[in-house]
C-alpha positions as a Markdown table, in Angstrom:
| # | Residue | x | y | z |
|---|---|---|---|---|
| 1 | Met | 137.4 | 108.6 | 11.6 |
| 2 | Thr | 135.6 | 105.5 | 12.7 |
| 3 | Leu | 134.3 | 107.8 | 15.7 |
| 4 | Lys | 133.3 | 110.4 | 13.6 |
| 5 | Ile | 131.5 | 108.2 | 11.1 |
| 6 | Ser | 129.8 | 106.2 | 13.9 |
| 7 | Thr | 128.3 | 109.8 | 15.4 |
| 8 | Tyr | 126.8 | 110.6 | 12.1 |
| 9 | Ile | 125.1 | 107.2 | 12.2 |
| 10 | Phe | 124.0 | 108.2 | 15.9 |
| 11 | Tyr | 122.8 | 111.3 | 14.6 |
| 12 | Leu | 121.1 | 109.7 | 11.7 |
| 13 | Leu | 119.5 | 107.2 | 13.7 |
| 14 | Ser | 117.9 | 109.5 | 16.1 |
| 15 | Leu | 116.6 | 111.9 | 13.1 |
| 16 | Val | 114.8 | 108.5 | 11.7 |
| 17 | Thr | 113.7 | 107.7 | 15.3 |
| 18 | Ile | 112.3 | 111.3 | 15.7 |
| 19 | Gly | 110.7 | 111.3 | 12.4 |
| 20 | Phe | 109.0 | 107.9 | 13.0 |
| 21 | Gly | 107.9 | 109.2 | 16.6 |
| 22 | Thr | 106.4 | 112.4 | 15.3 |
| 23 | Met | 104.4 | 110.6 | 12.7 |
| 24 | Tyr | 102.6 | 108.7 | 15.0 |
| 25 | Phe | 102.2 | 110.9 | 17.6 |
| 26 | Leu | 100.4 | 113.5 | 15.1 |
| 27 | Arg | 98.3 | 111.0 | 13.3 |
| 28 | Ser | 94.7 | 111.5 | 13.4 |
| 29 | Asp | 93.8 | 108.0 | 12.4 |
| 30 | Ile | 95.4 | 104.7 | 13.0 |
| 31 | Met | 98.0 | 103.4 | 10.2 |
| 32 | Pro | 96.7 | 101.7 | 7.4 |
| 33 | Tyr | 98.7 | 98.4 | 8.4 |
| 34 | His | 96.6 | 98.6 | 11.5 |
| 35 | Tyr | 93.2 | 98.2 | 9.5 |
| 36 | Ser | 94.8 | 95.6 | 7.6 |
| 37 | Phe | 95.7 | 93.4 | 10.5 |
| 38 | Leu | 92.0 | 93.7 | 12.0 |
| 39 | Gln | 90.8 | 92.8 | 8.8 |
| 40 | Thr | 88.5 | 95.7 | 8.7 |
| 41 | Asp | 88.1 | 99.5 | 7.6 |
| 42 | Ser | 87.6 | 102.7 | 9.8 |
| 43 | Ala | 83.8 | 102.4 | 8.9 |
| 44 | Ser | 83.3 | 98.8 | 10.5 |
| 45 | Ile | 85.3 | 100.0 | 13.7 |
| 46 | Asn | 83.5 | 103.0 | 14.5 |
| 47 | Ala | 80.4 | 101.2 | 14.0 |
| 48 | Tyr | 81.0 | 98.5 | 16.3 |
| 49 | Asn | 82.8 | 101.0 | 18.9 |
| 50 | Pro | 84.7 | 104.2 | 17.8 |
| 51 | Arg | 86.4 | 104.1 | 21.1 |
| 52 | Ile | 88.7 | 101.1 | 20.0 |
| 53 | Val | 90.2 | 103.4 | 17.2 |
| 54 | Glu | 90.7 | 106.5 | 20.3 |
| 55 | Leu | 92.4 | 104.1 | 22.5 |
| 56 | Met | 94.7 | 102.9 | 19.6 |
| 57 | Leu | 95.3 | 106.5 | 19.0 |
| 58 | Ala | 96.3 | 106.8 | 22.7 |
| 59 | Phe | 98.6 | 104.0 | 22.3 |
| 60 | Met | 99.9 | 105.5 | 19.3 |
| 61 | Lys | 100.7 | 108.6 | 20.8 |
| 62 | Ile | 102.6 | 106.8 | 23.5 |
| 63 | Ile | 104.7 | 105.1 | 21.3 |
| 64 | Gly | 105.3 | 108.3 | 19.2 |
| 65 | Ser | 106.2 | 110.4 | 22.1 |
| 66 | Ser | 108.7 | 108.0 | 23.7 |
| 67 | Phe | 110.4 | 107.4 | 20.1 |
| 68 | Val | 110.6 | 111.4 | 20.1 |
| 69 | Gly | 112.2 | 111.2 | 23.7 |
| 70 | Ile | 114.5 | 108.6 | 22.7 |
| 71 | Gly | 116.0 | 110.3 | 19.4 |
| 72 | Leu | 116.6 | 113.6 | 21.2 |
| 73 | Gly | 118.0 | 111.6 | 23.8 |
| 74 | Val | 120.3 | 109.8 | 21.6 |
| 75 | Ile | 121.2 | 113.2 | 19.9 |
| 76 | Val | 122.0 | 114.4 | 23.4 |
| 77 | Val | 124.2 | 111.6 | 24.5 |
| 78 | Thr | 126.2 | 111.6 | 21.2 |
| 79 | Lys | 127.2 | 114.8 | 21.1 |
| 80 | Met | 128.1 | 115.0 | 24.9 |
| 81 | Gly | 129.3 | 111.7 | 25.2 |
| 82 | Ile | 130.4 | 109.7 | 22.1 |
| 83 | Ala | 131.8 | 112.5 | 20.2 |
| 84 | Lys | 134.1 | 113.0 | 23.3 |
| 85 | Ser | 135.1 | 109.1 | 23.6 |
| 86 | Lys | 132.9 | 108.9 | 26.4 |
| 87 | Ala | 132.8 | 105.0 | 27.4 |
| 88 | Trp | 129.2 | 105.7 | 29.3 |
| 89 | Ala | 127.8 | 107.3 | 26.1 |
| 90 | Trp | 128.4 | 104.3 | 24.1 |
| 91 | Trp | 126.2 | 102.0 | 27.0 |
| 92 | Thr | 123.7 | 104.6 | 27.0 |
| 93 | Ile | 123.1 | 104.5 | 23.4 |
| 94 | Leu | 123.1 | 100.5 | 23.5 |
| 95 | Leu | 120.4 | 100.3 | 26.4 |
| 96 | Thr | 118.3 | 103.3 | 24.7 |
| 97 | Met | 118.1 | 101.9 | 21.3 |
| 98 | Ala | 118.9 | 98.4 | 21.3 |
| 99 | Phe | 115.6 | 97.3 | 23.2 |
| 100 | Pro | 112.8 | 99.4 | 21.5 |
| 101 | Leu | 114.3 | 98.8 | 17.8 |
| 102 | Thr | 114.3 | 95.1 | 18.8 |
| 103 | Val | 110.8 | 95.2 | 20.1 |
| 104 | Thr | 109.7 | 97.1 | 17.2 |
| 105 | Tyr | 111.0 | 94.7 | 14.4 |
| 106 | Trp | 109.7 | 91.7 | 16.2 |
| 107 | Ile | 106.3 | 93.2 | 16.4 |
| 108 | Thr | 106.0 | 94.5 | 12.7 |
| 109 | Ile | 107.2 | 91.0 | 11.7 |
| 110 | Ile | 104.6 | 89.3 | 13.9 |
| 111 | Val | 101.9 | 91.9 | 12.3 |
| 112 | Ser | 103.1 | 91.5 | 8.9 |
| 113 | Lys | 103.0 | 87.6 | 8.8 |
| 114 | Asn | 99.1 | 88.1 | 10.2 |
| 115 | Ile | 98.0 | 90.2 | 7.5 |
| 116 | Glu | 96.9 | 88.4 | 3.9 |
| 117 | Leu | 95.7 | 91.5 | 2.4 |
| 118 | Gly | 96.6 | 95.3 | 2.0 |
| 119 | Pro | 99.6 | 97.1 | 3.3 |
| 120 | Lys | 101.8 | 95.9 | 6.0 |
| 121 | Pro | 104.2 | 98.0 | 8.5 |
| 122 | Pro | 107.6 | 98.6 | 7.6 |
| 123 | Trp | 109.7 | 95.9 | 9.3 |
| 124 | Tyr | 112.5 | 96.6 | 6.9 |
| 125 | Leu | 112.9 | 100.0 | 8.6 |
| 126 | Ala | 113.1 | 98.7 | 12.3 |
| 127 | Leu | 115.4 | 96.1 | 10.5 |
| 128 | Gly | 117.4 | 98.8 | 9.1 |
| 129 | Met | 117.9 | 100.9 | 12.0 |
| 130 | Ile | 119.2 | 97.9 | 13.9 |
| 131 | Val | 122.0 | 97.5 | 11.4 |
| 132 | Leu | 122.7 | 100.9 | 11.7 |
| 133 | Leu | 122.7 | 100.5 | 15.3 |
| 134 | Ile | 125.0 | 97.6 | 15.3 |
| 135 | Leu | 127.5 | 99.4 | 12.7 |
| 136 | Gly | 127.8 | 102.8 | 14.7 |
| 137 | Leu | 128.4 | 100.2 | 18.0 |
| 138 | Val | 130.8 | 98.9 | 16.4 |
| 139 | Leu | 132.8 | 101.7 | 14.9 |
| 140 | Ser | 132.7 | 103.6 | 18.3 |
| 141 | Ser | 133.7 | 100.4 | 20.3 |
| 142 | Lys | 137.1 | 101.7 | 20.9 |
| 143 | Ile | 136.2 | 104.5 | 22.9 |
| 144 | Leu | 135.2 | 101.2 | 25.4 |
| 145 | Lys | 139.0 | 100.5 | 25.6 |
| 146 | Lys | 139.8 | 104.2 | 26.9 |
| 147 | Ala | 137.8 | 103.3 | 30.1 |
């Protein structure tokens, strides 16, 4: 039963990761919290140098496509490994998700702390995903004993 719950948790994490990645990949403007962090608006940036937003959008597309790839990969690993009690899948999900989620959380906290006025990045989303990842890993850890 715990393995089945962890499988659903990993699928949920994958869908949220894909959703976040898709949102970043498809955006035609940087996020409102990026403007808050920069303490400026679109018109001011474009007046100074419109290529700044182009570069930031390129970075967002890299981040977005990476998160979509991670999410899709975790779906496959969950289906082919976790659901079949394969220890390699547990390690793969740990290594694939832990680092990007931790870095995402860390960066969103830094950005949030440096915004006095305006929207802040959703650091609580990254923290929630880390908690779900830990929960899924704990619930599925029994497959490590079978290895």
